[in-house]
C-alpha positions in Angstrom: -30.6 1.3 -45.1 -32.3 2.6 -41.9 -32.9 -0.9 -40.8 -29.2 -1.8 -41.3 -28.1 1.2 -39.3 -30.6 0.4 -36.5 -29.4 -3.2 -36.5 -25.7 -2.1 -36.4 -26.5 0.3 -33.5 -28.4 -2.4 -31.7 -25.4 -4.8 -32.0 -23.0 -2.1 -30.8 -25.2 -1.3 -27.8 -25.6 -5.0 -27.0 -21.8 -5.5 -27.3 -21.1 -2.5 -25.0 -23.6 -3.7 -22.4 -22.3 -7.2 -22.5 -18.7 -6.0 -22.1 -19.8 -3.8 -19.2 -21.5 -6.8 -17.6 -18.3 -8.8 -17.9 -16.4 -5.9 -16.2 -19.0 -5.8 -13.5 -18.7 -9.5 -12.9 -14.9 -9.2 -12.8 -15.1 -6.4 -10.3 -17.7 -8.3 -8.2 -15.5 -11.5 -8.2 -12.5 -9.5 -7.0 -14.6 -7.7 -4.4 -15.7 -11.1 -3.0 -12.3 -12.6 -3.1 -10.3 -9.8 -1.6 -12.1 -9.7 1.8 -11.6 -13.5 2.2 -7.9 -13.1 1.4 -7.7 -10.1 3.7 -9.2 -12.1 6.6 -6.9 -15.1 6.0 -3.9 -12.8 5.8 -4.9 -11.0 8.9 -4.9 -14.3 10.9 -1.6 -15.4 9.4 0.7 -12.8 11.0 -0.7 -13.5 14.4 -0.2 -17.2 14.1 3.3 -16.9 12.7 4.3 -14.2 15.3 3.0 -16.4 18.2 4.6 -19.6 16.9 8.0 -18.1 16.2 8.2 -16.3 19.5 7.1 -19.5 21.3 9.8 -21.5 19.5 12.5 -18.8 20.1 11.7 -18.4 23.8 11.5 -22.2 24.3 14.9 -22.6 22.7 16.3 -19.8 25.0 14.9 -21.7 28.0 16.5 -24.9 26.9 19.9 -23.2 26.5 19.6 -22.0 30.1 18.6 -25.5 31.3 21.4 -27.1 29.4 23.9 -24.7 31.0 22.6 -25.5 34.5 22.5 -29.3 34.0 25.5 -31.2 35.3 27.8 -33.2 33.2 27.6 -34.1 29.5 25.0 -36.8 29.7 21.9 -37.5 27.6 19.7 -34.8 29.2 22.3 -32.1 28.5 22.8 -33.3 24.9 19.0 -33.4 24.3 18.5 -29.9 25.6 21.5 -28.6 23.5 20.4 -30.3 20.3 16.7 -29.3 20.8 17.6 -25.6 21.3 19.8 -25.6 18.2 17.1 -27.2 16.1 14.5 -24.9 17.4 16.6 -21.8 16.7 17.4 -23.1 13.2 13.7 -23.6 12.5 12.9 -20.1 13.9 15.5 -18.6 11.6 14.0 -20.3 8.5 10.5 -19.3 9.4 11.6 -15.7 10.1 13.3 -15.5 6.7 10.1 -16.6 4.9 7.9 -14.3 7.1 10.1 -11.3 6.6 10.1 -12.0 2.8 6.3 -12.0 2.4 5.5 -9.4 5.1 2.0 -10.7 6.1 0.9 -7.4 7.7 1.7 -5.6 4.4 -0.2 -8.2 2.5 -3.2 -7.6 4.7 -3.1 -3.9 4.0 -2.8 -4.5 0.3 -5.9 -6.6 0.3 -7.7 -4.1 2.4 -7.0 -1.4 -0.2 -7.9 -3.8 -3.0 -11.2 -4.5 -1.4 -12.1 -0.8 -1.0 -11.0 0.0 -4.6 -12.8 -2.9 -6.2 -16.0 -2.0 -4.4 -15.6 1.6 -5.6 -15.1 0.4 -9.1 -18.1 -1.9 -8.9 -20.3 1.0 -7.8 -19.0 3.1 -10.7 -19.9 0.4 -13.2 -23.3 -0.2 -11.7 -24.0 3.6 -11.9 -22.9 3.7 -15.6 -25.3 0.8 -16.3 -28.1 2.4 -14.4 -27.8 5.7 -16.2 -28.1 4.3 -19.7 -26.5 2.2 -22.4 -22.7 2.3 -21.9 -20.5 3.3 -24.8 -17.3 1.6 -26.0 -15.3 4.3 -24.2 -17.0 3.4 -20.9 -16.2 -0.3 -21.4 -12.6 0.5 -22.3 -12.2 2.7 -19.2 -13.7 0.1 -16.9 -11.4 -2.6 -18.3 -8.4 -0.4 -17.9 -9.3 0.2 -14.3 -9.8 -3.5 -13.6 -6.5 -4.4 -15.2 -4.7 -1.5 -13.3 -6.1 -2.8 -10.0 -5.0 -6.3 -10.8 -1.5 -5.1 -11.5 -1.4 -2.9 -8.4 -2.7 -5.5 -6.0 -2.0 -9.0 -7.3 -3.7 -11.9 -5.5 -1.1 -14.7 -5.9 1.8 -14.8 -3.5 4.3 -16.5 -5.9 5.6 -14.9 -9.0 3.5 -11.6 -9.1 3.8 -10.6 -5.4 4.8 -7.0 -4.9 8.4 -6.3 -3.8 8.2 -5.7 -0.1 11.6 -3.9 0.0 11.8 -1.8 -3.2 15.0 -0.1 -4.1 13.0 3.1 -4.9 10.0 4.1 -2.9 7.2 5.5 -5.1 3.5 6.2 -4.4 1.1 3.4 -5.0 -0.4 3.4 -8.5 -3.8 1.6 -9.0 -5.2 3.6 -11.9 -4.6 3.6 -15.6 -2.2 6.2 -16.9 -3.7 9.3 -18.3 -2.8 10.1 -22.0 -0.3 12.9 -22.0 -1.3 16.2 -23.6 1.3 18.7 -24.9 -0.1 22.0 -23.7 -2.2 23.4 -20.9 -5.6 24.7 -21.7 -5.7 28.4 -21.8 -7.7 31.3 -23.0 -10.4 33.4 -21.6 -12.8 31.2 -19.5 -14.9 34.1 -18.2 -17.5 33.7 -20.8 -20.8 31.9 -20.1 -21.2 28.3 -21.2 -17.6 27.4 -20.1 -18.7 24.3 -18.2 -18.2 26.0 -14.8 -14.5 26.9 -15.5 -12.9 30.3 -15.4 -9.4 31.7 -15.1 -9.7 32.1 -11.4 -10.7 28.5 -10.8 -7.9 27.2 -13.1 -5.4 29.2 -11.1 -6.9 27.9 -7.9 -6.5 24.3 -9.1 -2.9 24.9 -10.1 -2.1 26.2 -6.6 -3.8 23.1 -5.1 -1.6 20.8 -7.3 1.5 22.7 -6.1 0.5 22.2 -2.4 -0.2 18.5 -2.9 3.2 18.0 -4.6 5.2 20.1 -2.1 3.6 19.0 1.1 1.2 16.0 1.2 2.8 13.7 -1.4 6.3 14.6 -0.4 5.6 14.0 3.3 4.0 10.6 2.8 6.9 9.5 0.5 9.3 10.6 3.2 7.4 8.6 5.8 7.3 5.6 3.5 11.1 5.7 3.1 11.5 5.9 6.9 9.1 3.0 7.6 10.9 1.0 4.9 14.3 1.6 6.5 13.0 0.5 9.9 11.4 -2.6 8.4 14.6 -3.5 6.6 16.7 -3.2 9.7 14.2 -5.3 11.7 13.8 -7.9 8.9 17.6 -8.4 8.8 18.1 -8.3 12.6 15.6 -11.0 13.5 17.0 -14.0 11.5 20.5 -12.8 12.3 19.9 -12.9 16.0 18.3 -16.4 15.9 21.2 -17.6 13.8 23.7 -16.3 16.3 21.6 -17.9 19.1 21.7 -21.2 17.2 25.5 -21.1 16.9 25.8 -20.2 20.6 23.5 -23.0 21.7 25.6 -25.5 19.7 28.6 -24.7 21.9 26.8 -24.9 25.3 28.7 -27.2 27.6 32.0 -26.8 25.6 35.1 -28.0 27.4 36.8 -24.7 26.7 36.8 -22.4 29.6 36.2 -19.3 27.4 33.7 -20.7 25.0 31.2 -22.1 27.5 30.0 -18.9 29.2 29.9 -17.0 25.9 27.9 -19.7 24.2 25.3 -19.6 27.0 25.2 -15.8 26.9 24.7 -15.7 23.1 22.2 -18.6 23.2 20.0 -16.9 25.8 20.5 -13.2 25.1 20.3 -13.4 21.3 17.2 -15.5 21.5 15.5 -13.0 23.8 16.5 -10.1 21.6 15.2 -12.0 18.5 11.8 -12.4 20.1 11.7 -8.6 20.9 12.7 -7.7 17.4 10.2 -10.0 15.9 7.4 -8.6 18.1 8.4 -5.0 17.1 8.4 -5.8 13.4 5.3 -8.0 13.1 3.4 -7.1 16.3 3.9 -3.4 15.4 3.0 -4.2 11.8 5.7 -2.0 10.3 5.1 -3.5 6.8 1.4 -2.4 7.0 2.5 1.1 8.1 4.8 1.3 5.0 2.0 0.3 2.7 -0.5 2.7 4.3 1.9 5.6 3.8 2.6 4.5 0.2 -1.1 4.3 -0.5 -1.8 7.8 1.0 1.0 9.2 -1.3 -0.7 7.4 -4.2 -4.1 9.0 -3.3 -2.6 12.5 -3.5 -0.8 11.7 -6.7 -4.1 10.5 -8.2 -5.6 13.8 -7.2 -2.8 15.7 -8.9 -3.1 13.8 -12.1 -6.9 14.3 -12.1 -6.6 18.0 -11.7 -3.8 18.3 -14.3 -5.6 16.2 -16.8 -8.6 18.6 -16.5 -6.5 21.7 -16.8 -4.7 20.3 -19.9 -7.9 19.6 -21.7 -8.2 22.6 -24.1 -11.8 21.9 -24.9 -13.6 23.1 -21.8 -16.8 21.1 -22.6 -14.8 17.9 -22.4 -13.7 18.6 -18.8 -15.6 17.7 -15.7 -17.9 20.5 -14.6 -15.8 23.1 -12.9 -18.1 23.8 -9.9 -18.7 20.1 -9.2 -15.0 19.4 -9.7 -14.0 22.1 -7.2 -16.5 20.6 -4.7 -15.1 17.1 -5.3 -11.5 18.2 -4.6 -12.6 20.0 -1.5 -14.4 16.9 -0.1 -11.5 14.7 -0.9 -9.2 17.0 1.1 -11.7 17.3 4.0 -12.3 21.0 3.4 -15.1 23.4 2.7 -15.1 25.4 -0.5 -14.0 28.5 1.3 -11.2 26.6 3.0 -10.0 25.3 -0.3 -9.9 28.8 -1.8 -8.1 30.1 1.3 -5.5 27.3 0.8 -5.0 28.3 -2.8 -4.6 31.9 -1.8 -2.1 31.1 0.9 -0.1 28.9 -1.5 0.3 31.9 -3.9 1.5 34.0 -0.9 4.0 31.3 0.1 6.0 32.0 -3.0 6.9 35.4 -1.5 7.7 33.9 1.9 4.9 35.7 3.6 3.4 32.7 5.4 4.1 29.1 6.3 2.3 26.7 4.0 0.0 24.1 5.4 -0.9 20.6 4.2 -3.7 20.4 1.7 -5.5 17.4 3.3 -7.3 17.6 6.7 -8.3 14.0 6.6 -4.9 12.3 7.0 
């Protein structure tokens, strides 16, 4: 009987270790792939921006040359058709570029690289400490799958919506199981895993500050960046389209159409180049993704704190002292500064002071 139990335990340990190794391989593969994609997608915006601006400005120059050329001969017709075709090509390229948002893709892969490396280190630490359990394997698999969903590698089919109807913080972690009640009771006794009533109240105040200030602020900034990006993404192709129509009527026999056609062909093309440079040269999509990721970081902190507070069995929580230190480090504060922040948050309810942001890092 003892031999059978030992054999069963050995098979279970081997299965957990094997599954953890597979998780580690998956994390390592993603860690190796993401930097390559990040590098490629970093080069892509520069190439597209340079190419489209060169095409647009070349077309605007041709419109000006067509307007100054005499008569309606072959040179005039060639310049006119060339500018129209170039503007049409620039419009199509801009539509595709604005749809995929290369700078935002680069930021997504930068985040994916960092998070997969972090997950790889966590799995390696678990394997180094001892034999992983089935729970460790399940947690690792859930984290890998959550990262795959949050930052998909393919561009077609699974690409994230670059212009979402509702702006929400980025979510790259598995959802925590919901618990019905907050943990309570007297935590002052010894052997409470570093938790006490004062620390619990401090963590509740920190969660409140994160929700009211940091998360809310970065969601607001994300919405602002998205609005600017939408406006620029629509304006660029619209301007090149108007310039294409204007260039088609250059040299028209109508006394009124000719000057307006030249004006639209040159001015709209120049404005399109400016708008394109502002959007993709300024990497507005990347800024939107950065703000969204920052909001996600603070939301993850909130969920981590709340899940610990909701755990009624104190021994199943993270060690209270270590957890407080971890929260302080994540916010770029010392322990005394973290406690002062919690104290000032409680005073804020009575309107005595102006509340500050929880994070000092970003």
